[in-house]
Backbone of each chain as ProteinMPNN parsed JSONL, in Angstrom:
{"seq_chain_A": "XXXXXXXXXXXXXXXXXXXXXXXXXXXXXXXXXXXXXXXXXXXXXXXXXXXXXXXXXXXXXXXXXXXXXXXXXXXXXXXXXXXXXXXXXXXXXXXXXXXXXXXXXXXXXXXXXXXX", "coords_chain_A": {"N_chain_A": [[-15.553, -25.948, 2.505], [-13.897, -24.29, 0.161], [-11.753, -22.462, 0.493], [-9.069, -20.683, -0.562], [-8.717, -20.46, -3.779], [-6.453, -20.822, -6.267], [-5.249, -20.372, -9.328], [-3.109, -20.542, -12.541], [-1.182, -23.242, -11.438], [1.303, -23.611, -12.404], [3.26, -21.731, -14.562], [4.497, -21.003, -17.583], [6.043, -18.356, -19.358], [6.988, -16.194, -22.016], [9.242, -13.588, -22.39], [7.352, -10.216, -22.482], [4.987, -11.358, -23.19], [1.673, -11.369, -22.046], [-0.395, -12.096, -19.351], [-3.093, -13.578, -16.778], [-3.506, -14.277, -13.059], [-5.608, -16.21, -11.45], [-7.428, -15.549, -8.7], [-9.777, -17.134, -6.103], [-11.919, -16.54, -3.381], [-13.994, -18.196, -0.98], [-14.987, -17.878, 1.87], [-16.185, -14.995, 2.499], [-14.149, -12.91, 2.827], [-13.134, -9.728, 3.386], [-10.696, -8.94, 3.031], [-8.119, -9.218, 0.571], [-5.494, -10.565, -1.038], [-2.051, -9.822, -3.1], [0.756, -11.934, -2.949], [4.561, -11.803, -3.923], [6.911, -14.622, -3.721], [10.19, -14.784, -3.261], [13.414, -16.516, -3.095], [15.311, -16.539, -0.372], [14.183, -14.253, 0.355], [11.64, -12.34, 2.53], [8.13, -12.768, 2.141], [6.592, -10.915, 0.142], [4.565, -7.856, -0.891], [2.213, -7.325, -3.279], [-0.557, -6.284, -4.556], [-3.391, -5.189, -2.842], [-6.621, -5.619, -1.552], [-9.522, -4.347, 0.14], [-11.87, -4.49, 0.043], [-14.581, -5.253, -2.449], [-14.042, -3.431, -5.252], [-12.484, -1.89, -4.525], [-8.888, -1.081, -4.558], [-5.547, -1.251, -3.617], [-2.098, -0.284, -3.637], [0.786, -2.4, -3.129], [3.944, -3.311, -1.641], [5.51, -3.936, -4.032], [4.476, -3.07, -6.671], [4.98, -2.707, -9.472], [4.369, -3.113, -12.999], [2.252, -4.723, -12.324], [-1.245, -5.333, -12.449], [-4.471, -5.125, -10.705], [-7.97, -5.965, -9.927], [-11.207, -5.663, -8.076], [-13.766, -6.715, -8.971], [-15.912, -8.248, -7.64], [-16.453, -9.803, -4.192], [-15.559, -12.156, -3.931], [-13.66, -12.738, -6.095], [-10.204, -12.212, -7.261], [-8.274, -11.152, -9.17], [-5.035, -11.261, -10.656], [-2.942, -9.554, -12.979], [-0.176, -9.942, -15.03], [1.126, -7.463, -17.406], [3.12, -7.404, -19.086], [5.164, -9.568, -19.113], [8.285, -9.952, -17.523], [11.588, -11.38, -17.03], [12.656, -10.566, -14.368], [9.928, -11.111, -13.127], [9.65, -13.666, -12.678], [8.976, -15.924, -10.357], [7.229, -17.015, -7.505], [4.105, -16.806, -6.893], [1.44, -16.141, -4.371], [-1.875, -16.027, -3.412], [-3.53, -14.591, -0.87], [-6.316, -14.294, 1.733], [-8.163, -12.862, 4.562], [-10.081, -11.811, 7.071], [-10.806, -8.08, 7.433], [-7.438, -6.661, 8.022], [-7.199, -4.353, 9.738], [-9.352, -4.539, 11.874], [-10.315, -6.09, 15.017], [-8.817, -8.616, 16.488], [-6.794, -11.543, 15.535], [-7.152, -11.894, 12.803], [-6.222, -13.881, 10.621], [-4.337, -14.661, 7.868], [-5.378, -16.501, 4.944], [-3.918, -18.705, 2.774], [-3.809, -19.379, -0.768], [-2.955, -22.064, -2.755], [-0.738, -21.672, -4.208], [1.245, -20.039, -7.201], [3.67, -20.996, -9.465], [5.873, -19.038, -11.617], [7.31, -18.69, -14.594], [9.331, -16.936, -16.515], [10.712, -16.575, -19.335]], "CA_chain_A": [[-15.21, -24.951, 2.297], [-12.518, -24.787, -0.582], [-10.708, -21.782, 0.943], [-8.555, -19.993, -1.522], [-8.524, -21.313, -4.858], [-5.5, -20.109, -6.973], [-4.741, -20.992, -10.721], [-2.911, -21.959, -12.435], [-0.413, -23.827, -10.297], [2.346, -23.615, -12.848], [2.954, -21.123, -16.412], [6.147, -20.595, -18.612], [5.889, -17.23, -20.493], [8.069, -15.39, -22.894], [9.083, -12.124, -22.252], [6.478, -9.446, -23.162], [3.481, -12.118, -22.998], [0.42, -11.328, -20.742], [-1.12, -13.432, -18.377], [-3.598, -13.31, -15.635], [-3.282, -15.461, -12.115], [-6.695, -15.969, -10.776], [-7.859, -15.904, -7.13], [-11.08, -16.92, -5.691], [-12.049, -17.333, -1.867], [-15.441, -18.696, -0.412], [-15.068, -17.26, 3.172], [-16.464, -14.191, 2.452], [-13.475, -12.33, 3.73], [-13.306, -8.41, 2.772], [-9.369, -8.612, 2.572], [-7.58, -10.11, -0.347], [-3.696, -9.592, -1.306], [-1.127, -11.006, -3.88], [2.572, -11.649, -2.559], [5.311, -12.682, -4.369], [7.952, -15.102, -2.854], [11.802, -15.218, -3.86], [14.55, -17.233, -2.609], [16.294, -15.691, 0.481], [13.354, -12.733, 0.797], [10.423, -12.205, 2.762], [7.171, -12.572, 1.32], [6.147, -8.925, -0.609], [3.307, -7.654, -0.989], [2.142, -6.856, -4.545], [-1.562, -5.631, -4.536], [-4.182, -5.727, -2.093], [-8.174, -5.013, -1.699], [-10.051, -4.355, 1.375], [-13.585, -4.787, -0.549], [-14.863, -4.961, -3.924], [-13.915, -1.876, -5.949], [-10.939, -1.018, -3.845], [-7.631, -1.638, -4.357], [-4.14, -0.284, -3.28], [-0.621, -0.987, -4.215], [1.917, -2.832, -2.06], [5.535, -2.827, -1.883], [6.243, -4.128, -5.41], [3.12, -3.106, -7.664], [5.121, -2.253, -10.797], [4.175, -4.745, -13.859], [1.128, -5.931, -12.425], [-2.369, -4.762, -12.258], [-5.5, -5.975, -10.351], [-8.982, -5.469, -9.925], [-12.308, -6.404, -7.102], [-15.238, -6.603, -9.172], [-16.537, -8.898, -6.386], [-15.933, -10.082, -3.118], [-14.982, -13.573, -3.978], [-12.441, -12.728, -7.119], [-9.083, -10.846, -6.916], [-7.495, -11.352, -10.282], [-3.752, -10.773, -10.749], [-2.699, -9.633, -14.332], [0.873, -9.286, -15.762], [0.994, -6.846, -18.591], [4.268, -7.636, -20.068], [6.018, -10.365, -18.543], [9.656, -9.893, -17.738], [12.495, -12.53, -16.518], [12.563, -10.388, -13.043], [8.685, -11.483, -12.617], [9.878, -15.18, -12.434], [8.585, -16.14, -9.016], [5.879, -17.931, -6.553], [2.806, -15.939, -6.133], [0.643, -16.324, -3.509], [-3.097, -15.156, -3.219], [-4.184, -14.57, 0.542], [-7.329, -13.749, 2.13], [-8.502, -12.701, 5.527], [-11.096, -10.5, 7.442], [-9.936, -6.947, 7.619], [-6.379, -6.549, 9.125], [-7.575, -3.654, 10.743], [-10.697, -5.041, 12.791], [-10.074, -6.721, 16.369], [-8.373, -9.75, 16.544], [-5.973, -11.837, 14.541], [-7.692, -11.957, 11.128], [-5.241, -14.836, 10.096], [-4.474, -15.109, 6.701], [-5.713, -17.961, 4.492], [-3.169, -18.646, 1.363], [-3.508, -20.158, -1.571], [-1.993, -23.01, -2.859], [0.517, -20.443, -4.993], [1.419, -20.268, -9.033], [4.8, -20.907, -9.617], [5.4, -18.415, -12.892], [8.604, -18.804, -15.18], [9.515, -15.967, -17.736], [12.21, -16.743, -20.125]], "C_chain_A": [[-13.888, -25.368, 1.326], [-11.377, -23.975, -0.13], [-10.344, -20.76, -0.061], [-8.089, -20.928, -2.739], [-7.494, -20.357, -6.056], [-5.102, -20.788, -8.386], [-4.235, -20.117, -11.755], [-1.754, -22.078, -11.371], [1.029, -23.734, -11.028], [2.467, -22.759, -14.108], [4.649, -20.975, -16.522], [5.565, -19.631, -19.466], [6.911, -16.927, -20.96], [7.802, -14.041, -22.408], [8.116, -11.327, -23.103], [4.859, -10.098, -23.463], [2.784, -11.528, -21.835], [0.004, -12.165, -20.223], [-1.915, -13.109, -17.367], [-3.547, -14.76, -14.559], [-4.66, -15.066, -11.531], [-6.792, -16.467, -9.407], [-9.238, -16.218, -6.611], [-11.38, -17.461, -4.19], [-13.699, -17.85, -1.736], [-15.861, -18.504, 0.866], [-15.5, -16.092, 3.558], [-15.655, -12.827, 3.219], [-13.301, -11.176, 2.761], [-11.765, -8.227, 2.213], [-8.568, -9.375, 1.886], [-6.431, -9.243, -0.631], [-2.984, -10.549, -2.352], [0.109, -10.711, -2.957], [3.029, -12.428, -3.736], [6.35, -13.261, -3.205], [9.377, -15.309, -3.602], [12.531, -15.923, -2.92], [15.283, -15.959, -1.699], [15.506, -14.212, 1.149], [11.943, -13.108, 1.575], [9.201, -12.164, 1.773], [6.759, -10.925, 1.019], [5.054, -9.024, -1.32], [3.205, -6.834, -2.192], [0.97, -5.576, -4.756], [-2.564, -6.012, -3.625], [-5.158, -4.673, -2.373], [-8.533, -5.435, -0.27], [-11.675, -4.281, 1.013], [-13.441, -4.743, -1.776], [-14.926, -3.739, -4.43], [-13.299, -1.067, -5.317], [-9.985, -1.703, -3.927], [-6.763, -0.645, -4.198], [-3.088, -1.319, -3.415], [-0.036, -1.341, -2.7], [3.106, -2.303, -2.236], [5.821, -2.79, -3.416], [4.871, -4.463, -6.793], [3.952, -2.697, -8.953], [4.912, -3.629, -11.594], [2.978, -5.284, -13.713], [-0.22, -4.751, -11.915], [-3.688, -5.637, -11.537], [-6.939, -5.203, -10.404], [-9.819, -6.525, -8.992], [-13.278, -5.965, -7.606], [-16.353, -7.385, -8.004], [-15.759, -9.255, -5.252], [-14.874, -11.391, -3.055], [-13.641, -13.459, -4.999], [-11.531, -11.632, -6.939], [-7.835, -11.24, -8.436], [-6.032, -10.807, -10.32], [-3.262, -10.517, -12.282], [-0.933, -9.163, -14.614], [0.727, -8.941, -17.138], [1.849, -7.029, -19.497], [5.198, -7.963, -19.592], [7.778, -10.075, -18.746], [10.644, -10.572, -16.987], [12.477, -11.77, -14.955], [11.01, -10.527, -12.155], [8.665, -13.095, -12.261], [9.965, -15.166, -10.625], [7.564, -17.194, -8.534], [5.015, -17.014, -6.142], [1.794, -16.549, -5.36], [-0.361, -15.292, -3.324], [-3.318, -15.426, -1.655], [-5.594, -13.408, 0.752], [-7.513, -13.672, 3.765], [-9.959, -11.884, 5.8], [-10.218, -9.579, 7.584], [-9.152, -6.809, 8.913], [-6.72, -5.597, 10.354], [-8.872, -3.698, 12.124], [-9.787, -5.92, 14.094], [-9.662, -7.965, 15.992], [-7.159, -10.247, 15.425], [-6.184, -11.705, 12.786], [-6.375, -12.666, 10.391], [-5.522, -14.861, 8.545], [-4.405, -16.375, 6.027], [-4.964, -17.827, 3.299], [-3.828, -19.345, 0.698], [-2.626, -21.114, -1.87], [-0.263, -22.298, -3.372], [0.712, -21.132, -6.494], [3.093, -19.889, -8.608], [5.094, -20.691, -11.382], [7.29, -18.384, -13.37], [8.854, -17.997, -16.277], [10.896, -16.052, -18.196], [12.332, -15.257, -21.136]], "O_chain_A": [[-13.108, -26.303, 1.503], [-10.225, -24.401, -0.214], [-11.216, -19.978, -0.437], [-7.306, -21.876, -2.678], [-7.901, -19.317, -6.572], [-4.577, -21.9, -8.312], [-4.779, -19.029, -11.939], [-1.451, -21.174, -10.591], [1.991, -23.779, -10.261], [1.611, -23.105, -14.921], [5.592, -20.881, -15.736], [4.677, -19.948, -20.257], [7.935, -17.332, -20.409], [6.746, -13.48, -22.115], [7.983, -11.616, -24.292], [3.863, -9.481, -23.841], [3.354, -11.25, -20.779], [0.051, -13.257, -20.79], [-1.465, -12.11, -16.806], [-3.546, -15.926, -14.956], [-4.921, -13.916, -11.176], [-6.354, -17.546, -9.008], [-9.975, -15.246, -6.774], [-11.125, -18.617, -3.85], [-14.439, -17.722, -2.712], [-16.998, -18.87, 1.164], [-15.388, -15.811, 4.751], [-16.199, -11.979, 3.927], [-13.293, -11.38, 1.547], [-11.523, -7.559, 1.207], [-8.165, -10.362, 2.502], [-6.251, -8.027, -0.582], [-3.232, -11.749, -2.469], [0.406, -9.656, -2.396], [2.428, -13.29, -4.378], [6.612, -12.701, -2.14], [9.454, -16.084, -4.555], [12.105, -15.85, -1.767], [15.671, -14.859, -2.095], [15.921, -13.416, 1.991], [11.256, -14.07, 1.229], [9.293, -11.573, 0.698], [6.712, -10.003, 1.833], [4.644, -9.888, -2.095], [3.88, -5.812, -2.314], [1.228, -4.398, -5.003], [-2.715, -7.229, -3.518], [-5.058, -3.581, -2.933], [-8.118, -6.405, 0.364], [-12.529, -3.999, 1.854], [-12.428, -4.306, -2.321], [-15.822, -2.966, -4.09], [-13.378, 0.16, -5.365], [-9.97, -2.854, -3.493], [-6.956, 0.537, -4.483], [-3.079, -2.549, -3.358], [-0.259, -0.838, -1.599], [3.401, -1.233, -2.768], [6.284, -1.797, -3.978], [4.519, -5.438, -7.457], [3.133, -2.141, -9.685], [5.123, -4.776, -11.201], [2.488, -6.086, -14.508], [-0.137, -3.715, -11.255], [-3.837, -6.811, -11.877], [-7.058, -4.055, -10.832], [-9.552, -7.724, -8.919], [-13.867, -5.002, -7.116], [-17.462, -6.946, -7.7], [-14.541, -9.076, -5.24], [-13.835, -11.568, -2.419], [-12.627, -14.081, -4.683], [-11.811, -10.483, -6.596], [-6.65, -11.552, -8.315], [-5.964, -9.652, -9.899], [-3.206, -11.591, -12.882], [-0.581, -8.012, -14.352], [0.33, -9.735, -17.991], [1.549, -6.877, -20.681], [6.157, -7.208, -19.435], [8.376, -10.007, -19.819], [10.481, -10.188, -15.829], [12.208, -12.64, -14.127], [10.846, -10.21, -10.977], [7.745, -13.632, -11.643], [10.76, -14.584, -9.887], [7.183, -18.123, -9.246], [5.159, -16.434, -5.066], [1.288, -17.576, -5.811], [-0.124, -14.098, -3.139], [-3.254, -16.598, -1.285], [-5.839, -12.307, 0.259], [-6.902, -14.577, 4.331], [-10.726, -11.457, 4.937], [-9.036, -9.836, 7.814], [-9.501, -6.798, 10.094], [-6.601, -5.866, 11.549], [-9.052, -2.909, 13.051], [-8.628, -6.292, 13.907], [-10.256, -8.436, 15.022], [-6.68, -9.466, 14.603], [-5.386, -11.461, 11.88], [-5.62, -12.012, 9.672], [-6.632, -15.035, 8.041], [-3.601, -17.25, 6.348], [-5.251, -16.833, 2.633], [-4.59, -20.103, 1.3], [-1.524, -21.1, -1.322], [0.882, -22.465, -2.952], [0.455, -22.278, -6.86], [3.588, -19.031, -7.877], [4.816, -21.514, -12.255], [8.236, -18.122, -12.627], [8.453, -18.571, -17.289], [11.93, -15.708, -17.623], [13.321, -15.072, -21.845]]}, "seq_chain_B": "XXXXXXXXXXXXXXXXXXXXXXXXXXXXXXXXXXXXXXXXXXXXXXXXXXXXXXXXXXXXXXXXXXXXXXXXXXXXXXXXXXXXXXXXXXXXXXXXXXXXXXXXXXXXX", "coords_chain_B": {"N_chain_B": [[13.625, 1.985, 8.351], [11.7, -0.608, 7.741], [12.28, -3.968, 9.28], [12.515, -7.262, 9.605], [14.281, -9.692, 11.393], [15.345, -12.883, 11.347], [17.008, -16.073, 11.893], [18.647, -17.811, 9.189], [18.906, -20.573, 8.637], [18.576, -23.517, 10.682], [19.217, -26.499, 12.199], [18.411, -29.339, 13.603], [17.616, -32.075, 16.201], [15.603, -35.249, 16.005], [12.963, -35.074, 18.212], [13.891, -33.422, 20.13], [14.216, -29.962, 21.323], [13.471, -26.765, 20.201], [14.348, -23.53, 19.364], [13.218, -21.08, 17.768], [14.372, -17.682, 16.664], [12.887, -14.444, 16.169], [13.579, -10.791, 15.362], [12.302, -7.548, 15.649], [11.712, -4.159, 13.68], [9.748, -2.158, 13.31], [7.446, 0.009, 12.204], [5.428, 0.817, 14.41], [2.902, -1.373, 16.17], [1.011, -3.876, 15.734], [0.554, -6.801, 16.535], [1.991, -9.858, 16.008], [2.804, -12.87, 14.276], [3.724, -16.342, 13.226], [4.156, -18.49, 11.068], [3.999, -21.427, 9.442], [5.736, -23.107, 6.581], [5.776, -25.625, 4.441], [7.938, -27.059, 2.036], [7.196, -26.07, -1.015], [4.87, -25.728, -0.697], [2.09, -23.78, 0.387], [1.71, -21.219, 2.98], [1.01, -21.838, 6.175], [-0.925, -20.892, 9.215], [0.425, -20.473, 12.227], [0.72, -19.245, 15.163], [-0.318, -16.439, 17.252], [0.559, -13.173, 18.78], [-0.316, -10.602, 20.478], [0.153, -9.602, 22.963], [2.468, -9.046, 25.628], [4.421, -12.232, 26.457], [4.027, -15.584, 26.919], [2.38, -17.606, 24.542], [0.785, -20.724, 24.411], [0.438, -23.736, 22.313], [-0.092, -26.454, 22.32], [2.536, -28.923, 21.015], [3.659, -26.581, 20.22], [4.996, -23.274, 21.139], [4.669, -19.759, 21.363], [6.507, -16.726, 21.927], [6.633, -13.106, 22.9], [8.161, -10.223, 23.361], [7.435, -6.941, 23.559], [8.984, -5.024, 24.137], [11.512, -5.069, 23.707], [11.024, -5.546, 20.916], [11.025, -8.633, 20.11], [10.311, -11.967, 19.505], [10.045, -15.307, 19.927], [9.645, -18.642, 18.593], [8.879, -21.745, 19.807], [9.54, -25.25, 19.577], [8.572, -28.031, 20.606], [9.53, -31.491, 21.443], [10.394, -32.498, 18.617], [9.269, -33.707, 15.276], [9.631, -35.607, 12.205], [8.153, -34.342, 10.61], [8.137, -31.687, 11.136], [9.834, -30.353, 9.551], [10.402, -27.714, 8.083], [9.971, -24.249, 6.747], [9.901, -21.485, 9.01], [7.953, -18.809, 9.366], [8.197, -15.453, 10.406], [5.791, -12.655, 10.902], [4.971, -9.454, 11.085], [2.484, -7.144, 12.014], [2.239, -3.646, 10.952], [1.86, -0.104, 12.213], [0.068, 0.491, 10.262], [-1.702, -1.588, 9.584], [-0.519, -3.154, 8.021], [1.21, -5.946, 6.754], [4.503, -7.194, 7.824], [7.181, -9.198, 6.482], [9.41, -11.472, 7.722], [12.291, -12.906, 6.158], [12.17, -15.758, 6.774], [12.856, -19.059, 8.646], [14.847, -22.039, 7.906], [14.09, -24.819, 9.048], [15.864, -27.92, 9.843], [15.396, -31.226, 10.564], [17.082, -33.708, 11.824], [17.222, -37.341, 12.383]], "CA_chain_B": [[13.018, 1.482, 7.237], [10.894, -1.599, 8.705], [12.868, -4.902, 9.232], [12.483, -8.521, 10.586], [15.465, -10.655, 11.402], [15.502, -14.581, 11.53], [18.519, -16.822, 11.431], [18.451, -18.344, 7.758], [18.769, -22.218, 8.859], [18.992, -24.158, 11.792], [19.415, -27.808, 12.383], [17.905, -30.003, 15.417], [17.32, -33.68, 16.22], [14.035, -35.483, 16.316], [12.808, -35.446, 20.003], [14.521, -32.451, 20.79], [13.505, -28.991, 21.5], [14.646, -25.782, 19.031], [13.857, -22.516, 19.601], [13.569, -20.007, 16.422], [14.175, -16.148, 17.219], [12.52, -13.214, 15.669], [13.817, -9.34, 16.242], [11.794, -6.729, 14.427], [11.901, -2.833, 14.034], [8.983, -1.846, 12.256], [6.508, 1.192, 12.458], [3.992, 0.727, 15.277], [3.053, -3.072, 16.51], [-0.354, -4.603, 15.803], [0.536, -8.448, 16.451], [2.729, -10.888, 15.555], [2.608, -14.111, 13.527], [4.184, -17.27, 13.123], [3.699, -19.084, 9.904], [4.613, -22.855, 8.893], [5.701, -23.375, 5.069], [6.61, -26.978, 3.845], [8.611, -26.682, 0.737], [6.324, -26.023, -2.015], [2.988, -25.485, -0.155], [1.491, -22.435, 1.018], [2.503, -20.923, 4.639], [-0.087, -22.2, 7.088], [-1.008, -20.179, 10.408], [0.542, -21.092, 13.786], [0.44, -18.72, 16.424], [-0.456, -14.902, 17.217], [0.861, -12.87, 19.884], [-0.308, -9.475, 20.664], [0.625, -8.816, 24.389], [3.775, -9.513, 25.925], [4.102, -13.239, 27.294], [3.742, -16.602, 26.218], [1.455, -18.536, 23.966], [1.303, -22.316, 24.236], [-0.305, -24.408, 21.473], [0.361, -28.225, 22.231], [3.932, -28.604, 21.209], [4.275, -25.291, 19.613], [4.829, -22.141, 21.728], [5.306, -18.635, 21.073], [6.918, -16.184, 23.208], [6.605, -12.058, 22.532], [8.552, -9.081, 24.104], [7.286, -5.645, 22.642], [9.909, -3.806, 24.647], [12.581, -5.627, 23.162], [11.285, -6.162, 19.575], [11.559, -9.968, 20.033], [9.708, -13.142, 19.611], [10.676, -16.651, 19.668], [8.943, -19.654, 18.281], [9.622, -23.126, 20.742], [9.049, -26.369, 19.277], [9.164, -29.212, 21.569], [9.336, -33.301, 20.622], [10.446, -32.294, 17.222], [9.198, -34.896, 14.677], [10.336, -35.309, 11.148], [7.101, -33.481, 9.721], [8.639, -30.426, 11.59], [10.903, -29.99, 9.013], [9.735, -26.627, 7.179], [10.586, -23.017, 6.85], [9.131, -20.725, 9.748], [7.947, -17.134, 8.843], [7.564, -14.576, 11.164], [5.445, -11.337, 10.702], [4.704, -8.179, 12.212], [1.653, -6.065, 11.441], [2.191, -2.427, 11.804], [0.808, 0.613, 12.754], [-0.775, 0.736, 8.877], [-2.255, -3.008, 9.537], [0.239, -4.278, 6.936], [2.619, -7.174, 7.292], [6.035, -7.116, 7.222], [7.206, -10.607, 6.754], [11.285, -11.893, 7.511], [12.634, -14.146, 5.045], [11.909, -17.301, 7.21], [14.018, -19.793, 9.084], [14.571, -23.261, 7.471], [14.542, -25.957, 9.894], [16.209, -29.235, 9.077], [15.238, -32.41, 11.412], [18.11, -35.135, 11.571], [16.912, -38.36, 13.016]], "C_chain_B": [[12.722, 0.272, 8.674], [12.148, -3.004, 8.433], [12.638, -6.023, 10.062], [13.544, -9.29, 10.189], [15.077, -12.222, 12.087], [16.867, -15.093, 11.252], [17.773, -17.566, 10.144], [18.116, -19.929, 7.74], [18.94, -22.613, 10.15], [18.624, -25.534, 11.784], [18.897, -28.317, 13.736], [17.825, -31.549, 15.067], [15.868, -33.983, 16.6], [14.081, -35.479, 17.701], [12.939, -34.279, 20.709], [13.576, -31.403, 20.758], [14.622, -27.967, 20.611], [13.468, -24.492, 19.209], [14.373, -21.37, 18.297], [13.336, -18.74, 16.695], [13.8, -15.169, 15.986], [12.733, -11.822, 15.846], [12.981, -8.683, 15.135], [11.976, -5.274, 14.65], [10.888, -2.612, 12.9], [8.172, -0.208, 12.695], [5.094, 0.895, 13.111], [3.9, -1.028, 14.995], [1.372, -3.284, 16.358], [-0.484, -5.843, 15.899], [1.821, -8.76, 15.907], [2.461, -12.139, 15.215], [3.652, -14.993, 13.238], [3.605, -18.189, 11.953], [4.78, -20.509, 9.533], [4.584, -22.947, 7.476], [6.816, -24.512, 4.739], [6.895, -26.371, 2.589], [7.755, -27.028, -0.265], [5.018, -26.036, -1.956], [3.103, -24.088, 0.199], [2.012, -22.458, 2.444], [0.915, -21.159, 5.516], [0.052, -21.439, 8.716], [-0.518, -20.987, 11.673], [0.365, -20.588, 15.225], [0.27, -17.082, 16.326], [-0.142, -14.276, 18.656], [0.803, -11.178, 19.67], [0.319, -8.514, 22.018], [1.876, -9.419, 24.383], [3.787, -11.095, 26.703], [4.302, -14.603, 26.25], [2.642, -17.386, 25.716], [1.736, -19.894, 24.187], [0.366, -22.678, 23.645], [0.044, -25.822, 21.244], [1.938, -28.277, 21.835], [4.584, -27.407, 20.83], [4.101, -23.943, 20.876], [5.202, -21.227, 21.182], [5.292, -17.305, 22.215], [6.97, -14.473, 22.615], [7.235, -10.784, 23.902], [8.43, -7.892, 23.378], [8.364, -4.714, 23.068], [11.003, -4.043, 24.134], [12.807, -5.972, 21.552], [11.54, -7.766, 19.418], [10.498, -10.967, 20.464], [10.402, -14.32, 19.5], [9.34, -17.605, 19.394], [9.699, -20.883, 19.347], [9.029, -24.388, 20.052], [9.663, -27.524, 19.883], [8.942, -30.767, 20.856], [9.29, -32.837, 19.192], [10.338, -33.599, 16.705], [9.757, -34.566, 13.131], [9.454, -34.175, 10.368], [7.582, -32.148, 10.009], [9.249, -29.994, 10.545], [10.282, -28.788, 7.993], [10.344, -24.975, 7.561], [9.485, -22.356, 7.623], [9.338, -19.318, 9.454], [7.621, -16.336, 10.14], [7.029, -13.292, 10.516], [5.264, -10.597, 11.408], [3.604, -7.515, 11.653], [1.76, -4.905, 12.415], [1.65, -1.323, 11.944], [-0.347, 0.927, 11.632], [-1.658, -0.415, 9.121], [-1.733, -3.653, 8.232], [1.077, -4.908, 7.903], [3.561, -7.015, 6.864], [6.779, -8.564, 7.564], [8.999, -10.71, 6.884], [11.149, -12.971, 6.483], [12.187, -15.561, 5.445], [13.208, -17.915, 7.614], [13.724, -21.48, 8.573], [14.838, -23.985, 8.434], [14.894, -27.516, 9.361], [16.47, -30.227, 10.381], [15.97, -33.441, 11.242], [17.084, -35.986, 12.69], [17.915, -39.053, 14.007]], "O_chain_B": [[13.14, 0.197, 9.829], [12.839, -2.968, 7.414], [12.552, -5.811, 11.272], [13.812, -9.58, 9.023], [14.596, -12.453, 13.196], [17.682, -14.574, 10.489], [16.573, -17.838, 10.112], [17.268, -20.448, 7.013], [19.61, -21.821, 10.813], [17.526, -25.743, 11.268], [19.003, -27.696, 14.794], [17.94, -32.081, 13.963], [15.117, -33.275, 17.271], [15.073, -35.823, 18.343], [12.289, -34.034, 21.725], [12.423, -31.555, 20.357], [15.824, -28.091, 20.375], [12.237, -24.508, 19.192], [15.507, -20.986, 18.009], [12.179, -18.443, 16.99], [14.442, -15.198, 14.936], [11.924, -11.409, 16.677], [12.924, -9.099, 13.978], [12.393, -4.973, 15.768], [11.158, -2.852, 11.723], [8.619, 0.504, 13.595], [4.001, 0.774, 12.558], [4.448, -1.73, 14.146], [0.637, -2.63, 17.098], [-1.528, -6.314, 15.446], [2.594, -7.937, 15.416], [1.703, -12.668, 16.028], [4.692, -14.404, 12.942], [2.444, -18.574, 12.09], [6.005, -20.51, 9.41], [3.463, -22.885, 6.971], [8.046, -24.48, 4.733], [6.299, -25.406, 2.112], [7.513, -28.219, -0.46], [4.193, -26.272, -2.838], [4.137, -23.424, 0.264], [2.585, -23.4, 2.99], [-0.11, -20.522, 5.271], [1.134, -21.482, 9.303], [-1.058, -22.032, 12.037], [-0.008, -21.243, 16.199], [0.724, -16.502, 15.34], [-0.578, -14.859, 19.649], [1.579, -10.547, 18.952], [0.734, -7.358, 22.102], [2.349, -10.119, 23.489], [3.04, -11.121, 27.681], [4.654, -14.566, 25.071], [1.906, -17.872, 26.575], [2.91, -20.263, 24.162], [-0.726, -22.258, 24.026], [0.408, -26.285, 20.163], [2.62, -27.507, 22.511], [5.776, -27.165, 21.02], [3.008, -23.784, 21.42], [6.111, -21.425, 20.376], [4.428, -16.995, 23.035], [7.526, -14.538, 21.519], [6.779, -10.618, 25.033], [9.286, -7.697, 22.516], [8.623, -3.707, 22.408], [11.701, -3.032, 24.045], [13.81, -6.376, 20.964], [12.315, -8.104, 18.523], [9.892, -10.885, 21.533], [11.474, -14.276, 18.896], [8.23, -17.371, 19.871], [10.904, -20.874, 19.597], [7.798, -24.408, 20.046], [10.82, -27.931, 19.781], [8.246, -31.001, 19.868], [8.209, -32.791, 18.604], [10.931, -34.555, 17.204], [10.244, -33.47, 12.853], [9.946, -33.296, 9.66], [7.451, -31.352, 9.079], [9.205, -28.765, 10.603], [9.62, -29.211, 7.044], [11.042, -24.694, 8.535], [8.32, -22.46, 7.238], [10.406, -18.723, 9.317], [6.699, -16.729, 10.854], [7.711, -12.797, 9.619], [5.353, -10.905, 12.597], [3.849, -7.237, 10.479], [1.606, -4.805, 13.632], [0.451, -1.511, 11.738], [-1.422, 1.461, 11.909], [-2.767, -0.079, 8.707], [-2.342, -4.469, 7.539], [1.477, -4.714, 9.051], [3.756, -6.716, 5.686], [6.926, -8.977, 8.714], [9.732, -10.04, 6.157], [10.194, -13.659, 6.122], [11.881, -16.413, 4.61], [14.321, -17.58, 7.209], [12.664, -22.068, 8.786], [15.994, -23.869, 8.84], [14.19, -28.128, 8.558], [17.46, -30.122, 11.104], [15.539, -34.253, 10.424], [16.387, -35.475, 13.567], [17.576, -40.064, 14.621]]}, "name": "protein", "num_of_chains": 2, "seq": "XXXXXXXXXXXXXXXXXXXXXXXXXXXXXXXXXXXXXXXXXXXXXXXXXXXXXXXXXXXXXXXXXXXXXXXXXXXXXXXXXXXXXXXXXXXXXXXXXXXXXXXXXXXXXXXXXXXXXXXXXXXXXXXXXXXXXXXXXXXXXXXXXXXXXXXXXXXXXXXXXXXXXXXXXXXXXXXXXXXXXXXXXXXXXXXXXXXXXXXXXXXXXXXXXXXXXXXXXXXXXXXXX"}
């Protein structure tokens, strides 16, 4: 099993450019999410999905869009990049957090984004 | 508001024992997680506590007291490869994960 595959690993953008971070999982997880990680701060949830066709906002959704057309894929779109979006982005998936058990998150390898 | 507190950084000696504390104030409680994150890598799962008490898994143990809003991660027989950040996360009443900023553990020979 590949687990969670996240691309690209590194990206440099200019202010105002758009891009998509790709995320795919092969574990048949219902729950998928995008986090950003900044120095000195905990992981912050951007958007999440509990199944195909269902998405919802997390703590810091502004400037980002998501879609979930299939169970496997959950791309994150930056519409008009800003320097404040310079960060490390992680995609993570699990069985539904609300179902019984730990439902541990499996993380992708991360995408380091720099916006100039 | 919701809050998770952990020490920013700790230093310990190879072969020793270290305890990393986590205190939390959240809207409800549906479990507490510890993840390990090596520099430049993704977080990986270490432990899960939902009931009070100690969960032991090899060299790592995790303790939870729900009444005190407190957990700790205990690492025994420290090895150099244990140098990493340790993230505490609480699942709240809405089944959302609230993350602490992480504790960077430095192991010295």
